[in-house]
N, C-alpha and C positions, 0 to 999 in steps of 0.2 A: 839708812844703814848710820854709823857712826864714821863721822872723819877720820877715826884713829884705824877703825876696822877698811875702810876706804885704801887711809895711806899705806896699810901691808898689805894689802892685797895689789896695790901698784907697785910696791916696790917689789913682790913675785915676779912680775911678768916676764923679768929679763931672763931667767933662770927657767923657766919653762921653756921645753922641747921644741924647736917649731915643730909646725905642723905641714906635714908632707904636702906640695903642690899638687892638683889633682891632676892627671896626664890627661893632656887633649886624644878626645876621641877622633881613633885613626878614622877614617874614610879614603876609600880606593875608589877612584875616577880612571873611566876608561872612554877615550873622546876622541875625535879626529886632528888631526894637528894643527889645521888651520880654519878650527870654528870658534868664530869669538866671542859666540854667546855661550860657548862651555867652558871659554877663559873665563867670562864673568862671572859665571856661578862658580867655578873654584873659586875668586876671590870673596865671591860671601859667603861659600863655606869658610874660608881662611879666617874672615871678619870675624866670624862668629866663632870660631875657635876651636873647629876641628885642626886634628892634622892630615892635611890634605897629601897622598900622592896620587898622582898621575900617571897613564900609562896611555900613551898616543895607540891608535889602528886605527886600518883604512879599513875596519870590518867591524862597525858597534853593534852593525844583528847580529852577528855570532856569539857576542858576547851575551846581549841581550838574551839572547837563545839559552846559552849556560848557563845563568841566572835562575831563569825559569817565566821571566818576563812576558807574556804573549804578547805577538806582535802589536796588536789593536790597541797595546797601549802605550806604543813605542816614540823613541823622540830622538834625540841628536845624542844624548850621550846616556852611559847609565854605570851606577856606582856600587859599591857593596861596602856597609858598615854591620860589622858585630853580625854576620849572618841572613842580612835582609838585604834584597836589592832596592836601588833607586834611581829609577827610569824618570828623565828632564830634570824640569828648572823646578825640581820639588825646595820648597823655601827650607831654611836649615830649623827653624822652630819645631816646623811638623815634623822634619828628621829627630831633632829629640825627643818630642811626646811620643814618638813608635818606639824609642829607645828605652823610653820609660815605660812605659803598657806594657811592651814584649807581646804583640799578639801573635798568636799561632797564622801568620799570614808569609809571604813571597817577599811582600813590600808593600812602597808606594810610587806612583807615577803622576808626574801630570804628562798627558798626554799631549806631541804636536809641540808647539811653543808660542805658548799667549805671550802677545805684549802686556808688560808689567809684571812679571813673572822675573823671581832673580837672574840676572844675566840677559834676560828680555827686553833691558827697560830701555823706553823709548820715547824721549821727554817726558812729558806728563799725563801721555795717555798708559791707562790699565784697563786690559779687559779682564773680564768677569773670567774666574776659571776654577778649576776645582782639584784639589789633590786626593787620589784614588786611593784606598787600601787594595792590593789586591792579594788574595785570600790562596791557599795552595791548591785548590781545584782551579783559579786561574779567572775566579768571577771578581767583579769590583762593587766595593760600597767605597760609599763620600766619607773622608775621613777630615778634611775641613775644602771650607767656601771661601775663597780669595773676590768679592765682590769688584767691580768698577773703584 
């Protein structure tokens, strides 16, 4: 590129319209008010750029049932995002990947509360765990694996 062309291109930059900022993806988390690990997961989502709305509830099991996550995949909190259910300590990158792939599924789950998953940090300890994709029949397949 010639220097003159570059100078003209740079001079035009201030008159270009500003590109609209991409809105943060909204995610709605249902959690027990006193649960610290749920609060840690909410912080993880916020740090990853999600716009998090939190609803406290004493009955997360009812929320899980309402969004279609089978009890076998239960954890301590449930979220909804763009028509999908997210159960447990699912890492934000996996939620982003789910939203990009848009599979025919109920959503993602990390059953139980594995140490080292987002919100379940405990020093340097990291237990292996799997992120499961739950299909519309309630069956699971491995969506991602997190080794030690």
